[in-house]
N, C-alpha and C positions, 0 to 999 in steps of 0.2 A: 504494500500500500504506500502511495506517495506521501511523503512528509514535506510540507511547505513551511519554511522557516524564514521569517523576516529578521534580518540582523540590523538592530536599531539602537540608536542612542541620540537623543536630541542635542547632546553636547558633541562638538566636533573634536577631532584629534585624539580619539580614544582607541584607535585601532580597528574601527568598524570595517573599513574596506579591506585592510590587511587580513582580518579574520575571515571575511567572505571569500576572498580569493584563495587563501591557504587552506581553509576548511573544505572548499570545493575540490581543490587539488588532492587533499588527503583522502577524502571520501572516494574520489575517482581512483586513487591508488589502491583503495580497498575493494576495487571492482564494483563500485556502485555507479549507477547511471545518474549523473548530476547535471542540472541546469542552473546556471547562475544568471539572474536577471539584474542588470545594472539599472537602478531606478534613480540614480543621482545625476543631475545635469553636468556635474564635473567630469563624469566619465572615467573616474579613476580605476574602477574595477575592469573597465574595458581596456585601458592602457596597461594595467598590471597583468592582464591576461594575454598580452602580446598583440592586441588589435589596435591599430592606429585610429583613434576616434575621429580625426578630421577626414578620414577616407571612408567612413561608414556611410553607405547609401540608404540603408533601411535600418531603423533602430526601434527601441521600445516606444519612442514618441509616435511612430507610425502605427504601432499596435494599439496604443491607448486612444488614438484618434481614428481607429478603425479603417486605416488605409491599407494595412497589411496584416497578415496573420503571424502567429508565432513561428509557424513552419517557414514562412518567407523571410523572417528576420534572424533566425537562429544561425549561429556560426560555430564551427568546431574550434577548439583551442589545442595548443600543443601539449597541454597538461592533461588532456583526456576528458574534460568536461565541456558541455555545450554552453554557449553564451548568447544572451540577447543584449547587444551593445547599447550604449547611450553616449550622447554628447550634448552640447549646449542647446541643440534643437529641442531637447526635452522641456525647456522652459515654455515652448509653445503649448504643449499639452497641459502644463501646470496652469497656464493662464486660461486656456480655452475651456478646460473641464469645469472651472468654477461655476459656469452658467448652465452646465448640462444636467439634466435629470438623470439620476442613477450614477453620477460621476464616481462615487466611492467604489463601485463594483466593476469598473471597466477592466481592471487587471484580472480580477477573479473570474469574470465571465469569459475573457479571452483565453485564460489558462485551461479551461475545461477541455479544449480540443487536444491538448498535448500532455496534460499532467500525468496520465497513466503510463507514459513512456519512460518516466523517471522514478528513481527511488527517492531522490531529494531534489527539491527546488529551493535555492537560496536567493533571497532578495536583498540586495544592498540598498538600503533606504537613505534618503537625504538626512543630513544632521539638523533637521528642523521639523516642526509639525505643520505640514501643508497637504495639499490634495494628493501629492504623490505618496507621502508617508501613510496617509489614510488608506489609499489603495493597497499599499503593501500589507497593512495590518488587517484590512478587510479580507484579503486573499489568503492570509497565512493561517496555519494551524497553531503556530506558536511563535514566540519571540525569543531570540538569543540576544542578550544585552552585554556587549563588551564595555568594560569600564576600567579606568585607571584608579589605583588606590591612592587617592590624593584628597586634599582638604574638602573640596566641594562635591566629592563624588556621591556621598550619601544623600545630600540635598538634591542632586541631579537625578539620582535613581528614584527618589520619592516622587519627583515631578513626572518622570516617565511612567511610573506605575499608575499614577493618577490618569495619565493619558490612556493607558491600556484599559483601565476600568471604564473610561468614557467610551472607548471603542466597543468594549464588551456590551455596554448598555444600549448601543445604538446600531452598530453595523455588523458585529461579529461576536455573538454570545459565547462561542466555543473557543475563543482565543485563550491560549495558555502561555505561561512562562516556560520556555524550553530550558533556560539556564542563564546564570550570570557568570561572565567570564572575566577574570582579572588579567588585564593586559599591561604590557610595558612594565612589568613588575621587577623591582630591584630589591632583593631580599636584604641588602645592606642598609636600606632606608627605613628608619624607625617608624616614620609616619605611614609608609606603605604597609608595614606589618601591623600597625595599630588599626588602620582602616580595614585591612583584610580580616583581622580578627572580629571587628564589629560586623562586617558583612556576614561572616559565618554564624555569629551569634544571633543575628536577626533573621537571616534567610535560610540558614541550615543547608539542607540538601539541594536547594535551588542554586547554590554556588558550586560551579564545577570544581572538582579536585584539581584538574589541570590548571596550571598557571602559565601564562605566556610571558617569557622574560624579555627584558630589554636586550636586543640582539642586533649587532651591526649588520649581519648578513640578511636578517629579516628586513631591516630598513633599506638595504641596498637593492634587494630583489626587484621591487616595482620599476626602478629606473631601467632595468634590463627587460621589462615586459615578461617577467617570469614569476611564478610562485616560488617561494623559498625552497620547496622540495626539489625543484629542478635547478635552481641557482646554486644551492649548496645543501645537498641532502644530509650531510653530516653535521650541519649546524644545530645549535640549541633551538633555534626558531623552528626549523623543520621537524625536529623531534617532538617539540611541544605540540604542534598542530596535528601530527600523526596520533599522539596520545589523546588529544581532544577528540579527534574523529572516532577513535576507539571507545572513548567514554560516551560519546553521543550515541553510538550504535548500541552500546550496552543499555543505555537508558531507554531505548525504544522498547525494551522488554518490560519496562516498569510504567505504571501510570504517571503522567506528568503532574508536576506540583501545581496547586492553585496559587493565586497571588496572595501573599501574606497581608 
């Protein structure tokens, strides 16, 4: 059965796109059929997957505006997962959909034609609450939240959980928390350890055991258009995302947690 996961945080710079790309590559390495949907006008998941966003002729923008289907816009990547690319054309859909009836469900309705072909569909959402993010949350089964263990992190996650509750009460009653992922983690940093401890105390099993470390190779990989698994498979970053993929696959055998 297909699992659709929105990878979301309303705060930028928390490793959201890095997580989307590298989790997609790690799940593909585990012989899972994966579709990555880039729903961010910045197109970073597109570039990080080795696709030049300025050369994309058909994108998720065309799907949302019902000009093309997913089958017509999906491309293969060198890392073994499929990609629906994005670029700054996506701002057109963001503006146009505001006045459309049923705008929240454009992505969900379009996905019905292809969802059964995949084990996992990962949606890289914009770092803000807008029409695109609402489409991602309306289409998803669950939300994976990447976050840094820093001073304002707990306040930010509280705001995101409020957003998810609003989505549950309006457009997607079945939306769940897939997990909270600690990213860019430096175990030498006392504050990071304190915030990590608070997260576990408050959210318990909703926090992934896997921790993504600060890692130079992980930071370098996107500039080469590669997931870190292909850029340096022996790096700490590559190992961490492979472990995360394994943890996610094991969690599929268990009921997902409700929002605390």
